[in-house]
MILO-687331 format. One record per atom (N, C-alpha, C): residue in three letters; residue number from 1; x, y, z negated; atom name. Coordinates in Angstrom, 1 decimal, decimal comma, padded with zeros to 4 digits. Example, Ala and Ser with C-alpha at 12.3 -4.5 7.8 and 13.67 -1.06 7.14 Angstrom:
<vobas>
voba resn ALA	resi 1	x 013,2	y -005,7	z -007,8	name N
voba resn ALA	resi 1	x 012,3	y -004,5	z -007,8	name CA
voba resn ALA	resi 1	x 013,2	y -003,3	z -007,8	name C
voba resn SER	resi 2	x 012,8	y -002,2	z -007,1	name N
voba resn SER	resi 2	x 013,7	y -001,1	z -007,1	name CA
voba resn SER	resi 2	x 012,9	y 000,0	z -007,9	name C
</vobas>
This chain:
<vobas>
voba resn MET	resi 1	x 010,0	y 006,2	z 008,2	name N
voba resn MET	resi 1	x 008,7	y 005,9	z 007,4	name CA
voba resn MET	resi 1	x 007,6	y 005,8	z 008,4	name C
voba resn GLU	resi 2	x 007,4	y 006,9	z 009,4	name N
voba resn GLU	resi 2	x 006,3	y 006,9	z 010,2	name CA
voba resn GLU	resi 2	x 006,4	y 005,7	z 011,2	name C
voba resn ALA	resi 3	x 007,6	y 005,3	z 011,7	name N
voba resn ALA	resi 3	x 007,8	y 004,2	z 012,5	name CA
voba resn ALA	resi 3	x 007,3	y 002,8	z 011,7	name C
voba resn ASP	resi 4	x 007,6	y 002,8	z 010,5	name N
voba resn ASP	resi 4	x 007,1	y 001,6	z 009,7	name CA
voba resn ASP	resi 4	x 005,5	y 001,6	z 009,8	name C
voba resn VAL	resi 5	x 005,0	y 002,6	z 009,4	name N
voba resn VAL	resi 5	x 003,4	y 002,6	z 009,4	name CA
voba resn VAL	resi 5	x 002,9	y 002,3	z 010,8	name C
voba resn GLU	resi 6	x 003,6	y 002,8	z 011,9	name N
voba resn GLU	resi 6	x 003,1	y 002,5	z 013,2	name CA
voba resn GLU	resi 6	x 003,4	y 001,0	z 013,5	name C
voba resn ALA	resi 7	x 004,4	y 000,5	z 013,1	name N
voba resn ALA	resi 7	x 004,7	y -001,0	z 013,3	name CA
voba resn ALA	resi 7	x 003,7	y -001,9	z 012,5	name C
voba resn ALA	resi 8	x 003,4	y -001,4	z 011,4	name N
voba resn ALA	resi 8	x 002,4	y -002,2	z 010,5	name CA
voba resn ALA	resi 8	x 001,0	y -002,1	z 011,1	name C
voba resn VAL	resi 9	x 000,6	y -000,9	z 011,7	name N
voba resn VAL	resi 9	x -000,6	y -000,9	z 012,5	name CA
voba resn VAL	resi 9	x -000,7	y -001,9	z 013,6	name C
voba resn VAL	resi 10	x 000,3	y -001,8	z 014,5	name N
voba resn VAL	resi 10	x 000,5	y -002,7	z 015,6	name CA
voba resn VAL	resi 10	x 000,3	y -004,2	z 015,1	name C
voba resn GLU	resi 11	x 001,1	y -004,5	z 014,1	name N
voba resn GLU	resi 11	x 000,9	y -006,0	z 013,7	name CA
voba resn GLU	resi 11	x -000,4	y -006,3	z 013,2	name C
voba resn ARG	resi 12	x -001,1	y -005,5	z 012,5	name N
voba resn ARG	resi 12	x -002,4	y -005,7	z 012,0	name CA
voba resn ARG	resi 12	x -003,4	y -005,8	z 013,2	name C
voba resn MET	resi 13	x -003,3	y -005,0	z 014,2	name N
voba resn MET	resi 13	x -004,1	y -005,0	z 015,4	name CA
voba resn MET	resi 13	x -003,9	y -006,3	z 016,2	name C
voba resn ASP	resi 14	x -002,7	y -006,7	z 016,2	name N
voba resn ASP	resi 14	x -002,3	y -008,1	z 016,9	name CA
voba resn ASP	resi 14	x -003,0	y -009,2	z 016,1	name C
voba resn ARG	resi 15	x -003,0	y -009,0	z 014,8	name N
voba resn ARG	resi 15	x -003,6	y -010,2	z 014,0	name CA
voba resn ARG	resi 15	x -005,1	y -010,2	z 014,3	name C
voba resn GLN	resi 16	x -005,7	y -009,3	z 014,7	name N
voba resn GLN	resi 16	x -007,1	y -009,4	z 015,1	name CA
voba resn GLN	resi 16	x -007,5	y -010,4	z 016,0	name C
voba resn THR	resi 17	x -006,5	y -010,7	z 016,9	name N
voba resn THR	resi 17	x -006,8	y -011,7	z 017,9	name CA
voba resn THR	resi 17	x -006,9	y -013,1	z 017,3	name C
voba resn LEU	resi 18	x -006,4	y -013,3	z 016,2	name N
voba resn LEU	resi 18	x -006,5	y -014,6	z 015,5	name CA
voba resn LEU	resi 18	x -008,1	y -015,0	z 015,2	name C
voba resn LEU	resi 19	x -008,8	y -013,9	z 015,1	name N
voba resn LEU	resi 19	x -010,3	y -014,2	z 014,7	name CA
voba resn LEU	resi 19	x -011,0	y -015,0	z 015,9	name C
voba resn SER	resi 20	x -010,3	y -015,0	z 017,1	name N
voba resn SER	resi 20	x -010,9	y -015,7	z 018,2	name CA
voba resn SER	resi 20	x -010,5	y -017,2	z 018,3	name C
voba resn ARG	resi 21	x -009,7	y -017,5	z 017,5	name N
voba resn ARG	resi 21	x -009,3	y -019,1	z 017,5	name CA
voba resn ARG	resi 21	x -010,4	y -019,8	z 017,3	name C
voba resn PRO	resi 22	x -010,8	y -020,8	z 018,1	name N
voba resn PRO	resi 22	x -011,9	y -021,7	z 017,9	name CA
voba resn PRO	resi 22	x -011,6	y -022,8	z 016,9	name C
voba resn ASP	resi 23	x -010,3	y -023,0	z 016,6	name N
voba resn ASP	resi 23	x -010,0	y -024,0	z 015,6	name CA
voba resn ASP	resi 23	x -009,8	y -023,5	z 014,2	name C
voba resn ALA	resi 24	x -010,2	y -022,3	z 013,9	name N
voba resn ALA	resi 24	x -009,9	y -021,7	z 012,6	name CA
voba resn ALA	resi 24	x -011,3	y -021,2	z 011,9	name C
voba resn ARG	resi 25	x -011,4	y -021,1	z 010,7	name N
voba resn ARG	resi 25	x -012,5	y -020,6	z 010,1	name CA
voba resn ARG	resi 25	x -012,0	y -019,4	z 009,2	name C
voba resn TRP	resi 26	x -012,7	y -018,3	z 009,3	name N
voba resn TRP	resi 26	x -012,4	y -017,0	z 008,6	name CA
voba resn TRP	resi 26	x -013,4	y -016,7	z 007,6	name C
voba resn LEU	resi 27	x -013,0	y -016,8	z 006,3	name N
voba resn LEU	resi 27	x -014,0	y -016,3	z 005,2	name CA
voba resn LEU	resi 27	x -013,5	y -015,1	z 004,6	name C
voba resn PHE	resi 28	x -014,3	y -014,0	z 004,6	name N
voba resn PHE	resi 28	x -014,0	y -012,7	z 003,8	name CA
voba resn PHE	resi 28	x -014,9	y -012,4	z 002,8	name C
voba resn VAL	resi 29	x -014,4	y -012,0	z 001,6	name N
voba resn VAL	resi 29	x -015,2	y -011,5	z 000,5	name CA
voba resn VAL	resi 29	x -014,9	y -010,0	z 000,3	name C
voba resn LEU	resi 30	x -015,8	y -009,1	z 000,5	name N
voba resn LEU	resi 30	x -015,6	y -007,7	z 000,2	name CA
voba resn LEU	resi 30	x -016,5	y -007,2	z -000,9	name C
voba resn GLU	resi 31	x -015,9	y -006,2	z -001,6	name N
voba resn GLU	resi 31	x -016,8	y -005,6	z -002,7	name CA
voba resn GLU	resi 31	x -017,7	y -004,3	z -002,0	name C
voba resn GLU	resi 32	x -019,0	y -004,4	z -002,4	name N
voba resn GLU	resi 32	x -019,8	y -003,5	z -001,7	name CA
voba resn GLU	resi 32	x -019,3	y -002,0	z -001,6	name C
voba resn TRP	resi 33	x -018,6	y -001,6	z -002,6	name N
voba resn TRP	resi 33	x -018,1	y -000,2	z -002,6	name CA
voba resn TRP	resi 33	x -017,2	y 000,1	z -001,5	name C
voba resn VAL	resi 34	x -016,5	y -000,8	z -000,9	name N
voba resn VAL	resi 34	x -015,6	y -000,6	z 000,3	name CA
voba resn VAL	resi 34	x -016,4	y -000,3	z 001,5	name C
voba resn LEU	resi 35	x -017,6	y -000,7	z 001,4	name N
voba resn LEU	resi 35	x -018,5	y -000,3	z 002,6	name CA
voba resn LEU	resi 35	x -019,0	y 001,2	z 002,5	name C
voba resn TRP	resi 36	x -019,0	y 001,8	z 001,3	name N
voba resn TRP	resi 36	x -019,4	y 003,1	z 001,3	name CA
voba resn TRP	resi 36	x -018,2	y 004,2	z 001,2	name C
voba resn LEU	resi 37	x -017,0	y 003,5	z 001,1	name N
voba resn LEU	resi 37	x -015,8	y 004,5	z 001,0	name CA
voba resn LEU	resi 37	x -015,4	y 004,8	z 002,4	name C
voba resn HIS	resi 38	x -015,4	y 006,2	z 002,7	name N
voba resn HIS	resi 38	x -014,8	y 006,7	z 004,0	name CA
voba resn HIS	resi 38	x -013,9	y 007,9	z 003,7	name C
voba resn PRO	resi 39	x -012,7	y 007,4	z 003,5	name N
voba resn PRO	resi 39	x -011,7	y 008,5	z 003,3	name CA
voba resn PRO	resi 39	x -011,3	y 009,4	z 004,6	name C
voba resn TRP	resi 40	x -011,8	y 008,9	z 005,7	name N
voba resn TRP	resi 40	x -011,6	y 009,7	z 007,0	name CA
voba resn TRP	resi 40	x -012,9	y 010,2	z 007,4	name C
voba resn SER	resi 41	x -013,0	y 010,5	z 008,6	name N
voba resn SER	resi 41	x -014,2	y 011,1	z 009,2	name CA
voba resn SER	resi 41	x -015,4	y 010,1	z 009,2	name C
voba resn VAL	resi 42	x -016,5	y 010,7	z 009,2	name N
voba resn VAL	resi 42	x -017,8	y 009,8	z 009,2	name CA
voba resn VAL	resi 42	x -017,8	y 009,0	z 010,5	name C
voba resn GLU	resi 43	x -017,4	y 009,6	z 011,6	name N
voba resn GLU	resi 43	x -017,4	y 008,8	z 012,9	name CA
voba resn GLU	resi 43	x -016,5	y 007,5	z 012,8	name C
voba resn LEU	resi 44	x -015,4	y 007,7	z 012,2	name N
voba resn LEU	resi 44	x -014,4	y 006,5	z 012,1	name CA
voba resn LEU	resi 44	x -015,1	y 005,5	z 011,1	name C
voba resn HIS	resi 45	x -015,7	y 006,0	z 010,0	name N
voba resn HIS	resi 45	x -016,5	y 005,0	z 009,1	name CA
voba resn HIS	resi 45	x -017,5	y 004,2	z 009,9	name C
voba resn ILE	resi 46	x -018,3	y 004,9	z 010,7	name N
voba resn ILE	resi 46	x -019,2	y 004,2	z 011,4	name CA
voba resn ILE	resi 46	x -018,7	y 003,2	z 012,3	name C
voba resn ASP	resi 47	x -017,7	y 003,6	z 013,0	name N
voba resn ASP	resi 47	x -016,9	y 002,7	z 014,0	name CA
voba resn ASP	resi 47	x -016,5	y 001,4	z 013,1	name C
voba resn GLN	resi 48	x -015,9	y 001,6	z 012,0	name N
voba resn GLN	resi 48	x -015,5	y 000,5	z 011,1	name CA
voba resn GLN	resi 48	x -016,7	y -000,4	z 010,8	name C
voba resn LEU	resi 49	x -017,8	y 000,2	z 010,4	name N
voba resn LEU	resi 49	x -019,0	y -000,6	z 009,9	name CA
voba resn LEU	resi 49	x -019,5	y -001,3	z 011,2	name C
voba resn HIS	resi 50	x -019,5	y -000,8	z 012,4	name N
voba resn HIS	resi 50	x -019,9	y -001,5	z 013,7	name CA
voba resn HIS	resi 50	x -019,0	y -002,6	z 013,8	name C
voba resn TYR	resi 51	x -017,7	y -002,4	z 013,7	name N
voba resn TYR	resi 51	x -016,7	y -003,4	z 013,9	name CA
voba resn TYR	resi 51	x -016,9	y -004,7	z 013,0	name C
voba resn LEU	resi 52	x -017,3	y -004,5	z 011,8	name N
voba resn LEU	resi 52	x -017,6	y -005,5	z 010,8	name CA
voba resn LEU	resi 52	x -018,8	y -006,2	z 011,3	name C
voba resn LEU	resi 53	x -019,8	y -005,6	z 011,7	name N
voba resn LEU	resi 53	x -021,0	y -006,4	z 012,3	name CA
voba resn LEU	resi 53	x -020,7	y -007,1	z 013,6	name C
voba resn ARG	resi 54	x -019,8	y -006,6	z 014,4	name N
voba resn ARG	resi 54	x -019,5	y -007,4	z 015,6	name CA
voba resn ARG	resi 54	x -018,7	y -008,8	z 015,2	name C
voba resn VAL	resi 55	x -017,7	y -008,6	z 014,3	name N
voba resn VAL	resi 55	x -017,0	y -009,6	z 013,7	name CA
voba resn VAL	resi 55	x -017,8	y -010,6	z 013,1	name C
voba resn HIS	resi 56	x -018,7	y -010,1	z 012,2	name N
voba resn HIS	resi 56	x -019,6	y -011,0	z 011,6	name CA
voba resn HIS	resi 56	x -020,4	y -012,0	z 012,5	name C
voba resn ARG	resi 57	x -020,6	y -011,6	z 013,6	name N
voba resn ARG	resi 57	x -021,4	y -012,4	z 014,5	name CA
voba resn ARG	resi 57	x -020,7	y -013,6	z 015,1	name C
voba resn ARG	resi 58	x -019,3	y -013,6	z 015,0	name N
voba resn ARG	resi 58	x -018,5	y -014,6	z 015,6	name CA
voba resn ARG	resi 58	x -018,8	y -016,0	z 014,8	name C
voba resn PRO	resi 59	x -018,8	y -017,1	z 015,4	name N
voba resn PRO	resi 59	x -019,2	y -018,3	z 014,8	name CA
voba resn PRO	resi 59	x -018,2	y -018,8	z 013,8	name C
voba resn THR	resi 60	x -016,9	y -018,4	z 013,9	name N
voba resn THR	resi 60	x -015,9	y -018,8	z 013,0	name CA
voba resn THR	resi 60	x -015,6	y -017,8	z 011,9	name C
voba resn VAL	resi 61	x -016,4	y -016,7	z 011,7	name N
voba resn VAL	resi 61	x -016,2	y -015,7	z 010,8	name CA
voba resn VAL	resi 61	x -017,4	y -015,6	z 009,8	name C
voba resn SER	resi 62	x -017,1	y -015,6	z 008,6	name N
voba resn SER	resi 62	x -018,2	y -015,5	z 007,5	name CA
voba resn SER	resi 62	x -017,7	y -014,3	z 006,7	name C
voba resn ILE	resi 63	x -018,7	y -013,4	z 006,3	name N
voba resn ILE	resi 63	x -018,3	y -012,2	z 005,5	name CA
voba resn ILE	resi 63	x -019,3	y -012,2	z 004,3	name C
voba resn GLY	resi 64	x -018,7	y -012,2	z 003,0	name N
voba resn GLY	resi 64	x -019,6	y -012,1	z 001,9	name CA
voba resn GLY	resi 64	x -019,4	y -010,8	z 001,3	name C
voba resn ILE	resi 65	x -020,4	y -010,3	z 000,7	name N
voba resn ILE	resi 65	x -020,4	y -009,0	z 000,1	name CA
voba resn ILE	resi 65	x -020,7	y -009,3	z -001,5	name C
voba resn ILE	resi 66	x -019,8	y -008,7	z -002,4	name N
voba resn ILE	resi 66	x -020,1	y -008,7	z -003,9	name CA
voba resn ILE	resi 66	x -020,8	y -007,5	z -004,0	name C
voba resn PRO	resi 67	x -022,1	y -007,6	z -004,5	name N
voba resn PRO	resi 67	x -022,9	y -006,4	z -004,8	name CA
voba resn PRO	resi 67	x -022,3	y -005,5	z -005,9	name C
voba resn ALA	resi 68	x -022,4	y -004,2	z -005,8	name N
voba resn ALA	resi 68	x -021,9	y -003,4	z -006,7	name CA
voba resn ALA	resi 68	x -022,4	y -003,7	z -008,2	name C
voba resn ASN	resi 69	x -023,7	y -004,1	z -008,3	name N
voba resn ASN	resi 69	x -024,3	y -004,3	z -009,7	name CA
voba resn ASN	resi 69	x -024,0	y -005,8	z -010,0	name C
voba resn ALA	resi 70	x -023,2	y -006,6	z -009,5	name N
voba resn ALA	resi 70	x -022,9	y -007,9	z -009,8	name CA
voba resn ALA	resi 70	x -022,2	y -007,9	z -011,2	name C
voba resn PRO	resi 71	x -022,7	y -008,9	z -012,1	name N
voba resn PRO	resi 71	x -022,0	y -009,0	z -013,4	name CA
voba resn PRO	resi 71	x -020,5	y -009,2	z -013,2	name C
voba resn ARG	resi 72	x -019,7	y -008,5	z -013,7	name N
voba resn ARG	resi 72	x -018,2	y -008,7	z -013,5	name CA
voba resn ARG	resi 72	x -017,4	y -008,9	z -014,8	name C
voba resn GLN	resi 73	x -018,1	y -009,4	z -015,9	name N
voba resn GLN	resi 73	x -017,4	y -009,7	z -017,1	name CA
voba resn GLN	resi 73	x -016,5	y -010,7	z -016,8	name C
voba resn GLY	resi 74	x -015,1	y -010,4	z -017,3	name N
voba resn GLY	resi 74	x -014,1	y -011,5	z -017,1	name CA
voba resn GLY	resi 74	x -013,5	y -011,5	z -015,7	name C
voba resn ILE	resi 75	x -014,1	y -010,7	z -014,7	name N
voba resn ILE	resi 75	x -013,4	y -010,9	z -013,4	name CA
voba resn ILE	resi 75	x -012,8	y -009,5	z -013,2	name C
voba resn HIS	resi 76	x -011,4	y -009,7	z -012,9	name N
voba resn HIS	resi 76	x -010,7	y -008,5	z -012,6	name CA
voba resn HIS	resi 76	x -010,3	y -008,3	z -011,1	name C
voba resn PRO	resi 77	x -010,1	y -007,1	z -010,6	name N
voba resn PRO	resi 77	x -009,8	y -006,9	z -009,2	name CA
voba resn PRO	resi 77	x -008,5	y -007,6	z -008,9	name C
voba resn THR	resi 78	x -008,4	y -007,9	z -007,6	name N
voba resn THR	resi 78	x -007,1	y -008,6	z -007,1	name CA
voba resn THR	resi 78	x -006,6	y -008,0	z -005,8	name C
voba resn GLU	resi 79	x -005,4	y -008,3	z -005,5	name N
voba resn GLU	resi 79	x -004,9	y -007,7	z -004,2	name CA
voba resn GLU	resi 79	x -005,6	y -008,4	z -003,0	name C
voba resn ALA	resi 80	x -005,4	y -008,0	z -001,9	name N
voba resn ALA	resi 80	x -005,9	y -008,7	z -000,7	name CA
voba resn ALA	resi 80	x -004,9	y -009,9	z -000,6	name C
voba resn PHE	resi 81	x -005,5	y -011,1	z -000,3	name N
voba resn PHE	resi 81	x -004,7	y -012,2	z 000,1	name CA
voba resn PHE	resi 81	x -005,4	y -013,2	z 001,1	name C
voba resn ASP	resi 82	x -004,6	y -013,9	z 001,7	name N
voba resn ASP	resi 82	x -005,1	y -014,8	z 002,7	name CA
voba resn ASP	resi 82	x -004,5	y -016,3	z 002,4	name C
voba resn ILE	resi 83	x -005,5	y -017,3	z 002,4	name N
voba resn ILE	resi 83	x -005,0	y -018,7	z 002,1	name CA
voba resn ILE	resi 83	x -005,0	y -019,2	z 003,4	name C
voba resn ALA	resi 84	x -003,7	y -019,5	z 003,9	name N
voba resn ALA	resi 84	x -003,5	y -020,1	z 005,2	name CA
voba resn ALA	resi 84	x -003,9	y -021,7	z 005,2	name C
voba resn ASP	resi 85	x -003,3	y -022,3	z 004,2	name N
voba resn ASP	resi 85	x -003,6	y -023,7	z 003,9	name CA
voba resn ASP	resi 85	x -003,2	y -024,1	z 002,6	name C
voba resn ALA	resi 86	x -002,9	y -025,4	z 002,2	name N
voba resn ALA	resi 86	x -002,5	y -025,7	z 001,0	name CA
voba resn ALA	resi 86	x -001,1	y -025,4	z 000,6	name C
voba resn GLU	resi 87	x -000,3	y -024,9	z 001,6	name N
voba resn GLU	resi 87	x 001,1	y -024,6	z 001,4	name CA
voba resn GLU	resi 87	x 001,5	y -023,2	z 001,6	name C
voba resn LEU	resi 88	x 000,6	y -022,3	z 001,9	name N
voba resn LEU	resi 88	x 000,9	y -020,9	z 002,1	name CA
voba resn LEU	resi 88	x -000,2	y -020,0	z 001,8	name C
voba resn VAL	resi 89	x 000,0	y -019,1	z 001,0	name N
voba resn VAL	resi 89	x -000,8	y -017,8	z 000,8	name CA
voba resn VAL	resi 89	x 000,0	y -016,6	z 001,1	name C
voba resn THR	resi 90	x -000,6	y -015,6	z 001,8	name N
voba resn THR	resi 90	x 000,0	y -014,4	z 002,0	name CA
voba resn THR	resi 90	x -000,7	y -013,3	z 001,4	name C
voba resn VAL	resi 91	x 000,0	y -012,4	z 000,7	name N
voba resn VAL	resi 91	x -000,4	y -011,2	z 000,0	name CA
voba resn VAL	resi 91	x -000,1	y -010,0	z 000,7	name C
voba resn GLU	resi 92	x -001,0	y -009,1	z 001,1	name N
voba resn GLU	resi 92	x -000,8	y -008,0	z 001,8	name CA
voba resn GLU	resi 92	x -000,4	y -006,8	z 000,9	name C
voba resn LEU	resi 93	x 000,8	y -006,3	z 001,1	name N
voba resn LEU	resi 93	x 001,3	y -005,1	z 000,3	name CA
voba resn LEU	resi 93	x 001,4	y -004,0	z 001,2	name C
voba resn ILE	resi 94	x 001,6	y -002,8	z 000,6	name N
voba resn ILE	resi 94	x 001,8	y -001,6	z 001,4	name CA
voba resn ILE	resi 94	x 002,9	y -001,7	z 002,5	name C
voba resn SER	resi 95	x 004,0	y -002,3	z 002,0	name N
voba resn SER	resi 95	x 005,2	y -002,4	z 002,7	name CA
voba resn SER	resi 95	x 005,3	y -003,7	z 003,5	name C
voba resn GLY	resi 96	x 004,4	y -004,6	z 003,4	name N
voba resn GLY	resi 96	x 004,6	y -005,8	z 004,2	name CA
voba resn GLY	resi 96	x 003,8	y -006,9	z 003,6	name C
voba resn TYR	resi 97	x 004,3	y -008,1	z 003,6	name N
voba resn TYR	resi 97	x 003,6	y -009,4	z 003,1	name CA
voba resn TYR	resi 97	x 004,5	y -010,0	z 002,3	name C
voba resn LEU	resi 98	x 003,8	y -010,7	z 001,2	name N
voba resn LEU	resi 98	x 004,5	y -011,7	z 000,3	name CA
voba resn LEU	resi 98	x 004,0	y -013,0	z 000,7	name C
voba resn SER	resi 99	x 005,0	y -013,9	z 000,9	name N
voba resn SER	resi 99	x 004,6	y -015,4	z 001,1	name CA
voba resn SER	resi 99	x 004,6	y -016,2	z -000,2	name C
voba resn VAL	resi 100	x 003,5	y -016,7	z -000,5	name N
voba resn VAL	resi 100	x 003,4	y -017,6	z -001,8	name CA
voba resn VAL	resi 100	x 003,5	y -019,0	z -001,3	name C
voba resn THR	resi 101	x 004,5	y -019,7	z -001,8	name N
voba resn THR	resi 101	x 004,5	y -021,1	z -001,4	name CA
voba resn THR	resi 101	x 004,7	y -022,1	z -002,6	name C
voba resn GLN	resi 102	x 004,8	y -021,6	z -003,8	name N
voba resn GLN	resi 102	x 004,8	y -022,5	z -005,0	name CA
voba resn GLN	resi 102	x 003,4	y -023,0	z -005,1	name C
voba resn PRO	resi 103	x 003,4	y -024,5	z -005,3	name N
voba resn PRO	resi 103	x 002,0	y -025,0	z -005,5	name CA
voba resn PRO	resi 103	x 001,2	y -024,5	z -006,7	name C
voba resn ALA	resi 104	x 001,8	y -024,2	z -007,7	name N
voba resn ALA	resi 104	x 001,1	y -023,6	z -008,8	name CA
voba resn ALA	resi 104	x 000,5	y -022,3	z -008,7	name C
voba resn GLU	resi 105	x 001,3	y -021,4	z -007,9	name N
voba resn GLU	resi 105	x 000,8	y -020,2	z -007,6	name CA
voba resn GLU	resi 105	x -000,2	y -020,2	z -006,5	name C
voba resn ILE	resi 106	x -000,2	y -021,1	z -005,5	name N
voba resn ILE	resi 106	x -001,2	y -021,3	z -004,5	name CA
voba resn ILE	resi 106	x -002,5	y -021,7	z -005,2	name C
voba resn GLU	resi 107	x -002,4	y -022,5	z -006,3	name N
voba resn GLU	resi 107	x -003,6	y -023,0	z -006,9	name CA
voba resn GLU	resi 107	x -004,2	y -021,7	z -007,7	name C
voba resn MET	resi 108	x -003,5	y -020,8	z -008,1	name N
voba resn MET	resi 108	x -004,0	y -019,6	z -008,7	name CA
voba resn MET	resi 108	x -004,9	y -018,8	z -007,7	name C
voba resn TYR	resi 109	x -004,4	y -018,6	z -006,5	name N
voba resn TYR	resi 109	x -005,1	y -018,0	z -005,5	name CA
voba resn TYR	resi 109	x -006,4	y -018,7	z -005,1	name C
voba resn GLN	resi 110	x -006,3	y -020,0	z -005,0	name N
voba resn GLN	resi 110	x -007,5	y -020,8	z -004,7	name CA
voba resn GLN	resi 110	x -008,5	y -020,8	z -005,8	name C
voba resn SER	resi 111	x -008,2	y -020,7	z -007,0	name N
voba resn SER	resi 111	x -009,0	y -020,5	z -008,0	name CA
voba resn SER	resi 111	x -009,6	y -019,1	z -008,0	name C
voba resn LYS	resi 112	x -008,9	y -018,0	z -007,8	name N
voba resn LYS	resi 112	x -009,4	y -016,7	z -007,7	name CA
voba resn LYS	resi 112	x -010,5	y -016,7	z -006,6	name C
voba resn TRP	resi 113	x -010,1	y -017,3	z -005,4	name N
voba resn TRP	resi 113	x -011,1	y -017,3	z -004,3	name CA
voba resn TRP	resi 113	x -012,5	y -017,9	z -004,7	name C
voba resn LYS	resi 114	x -012,4	y -019,0	z -005,3	name N
voba resn LYS	resi 114	x -013,7	y -019,7	z -005,7	name CA
voba resn LYS	resi 114	x -014,3	y -018,8	z -006,7	name C
voba resn GLU	resi 115	x -013,7	y -018,3	z -007,6	name N
voba resn GLU	resi 115	x -014,3	y -017,3	z -008,7	name CA
voba resn GLU	resi 115	x -015,0	y -016,1	z -007,7	name C
voba resn LEU	resi 116	x -014,3	y -015,5	z -007,0	name N
voba resn LEU	resi 116	x -014,8	y -014,4	z -006,1	name CA
voba resn LEU	resi 116	x -015,9	y -014,7	z -005,1	name C
voba resn SER	resi 117	x -016,0	y -015,9	z -004,7	name N
voba resn SER	resi 117	x -016,9	y -016,3	z -003,6	name CA
voba resn SER	resi 117	x -018,2	y -017,0	z -004,1	name C
voba resn MET	resi 118	x -018,3	y -017,1	z -005,4	name N
voba resn MET	resi 118	x -019,5	y -017,6	z -006,0	name CA
voba resn MET	resi 118	x -020,6	y -016,7	z -006,0	name C
</vobas>
């Protein structure tokens, strides 16, 4: 179990290098409450917030924040997902990733993205 967690951390850290690709555009939407949540030390929380500020300055990265007081009628929380292109959506799970390739399911994630980023 511990080795699985370590492998997942290494993989996620390696994935950070993708943010430097000049040919890609990265759009992130976060809910405000995640910026306030700090289940670990205050120092680690501050480091994470500083990291977000550094990443946000990259020309290929855009970060949107859904305010805590935003009207949420009819909008339900969703899992973290990445829309790679019109043929692949990946959903991050605790144990790994789910690859979504069915066009109708990809359309569902694209629709949810539009709803969340308005």
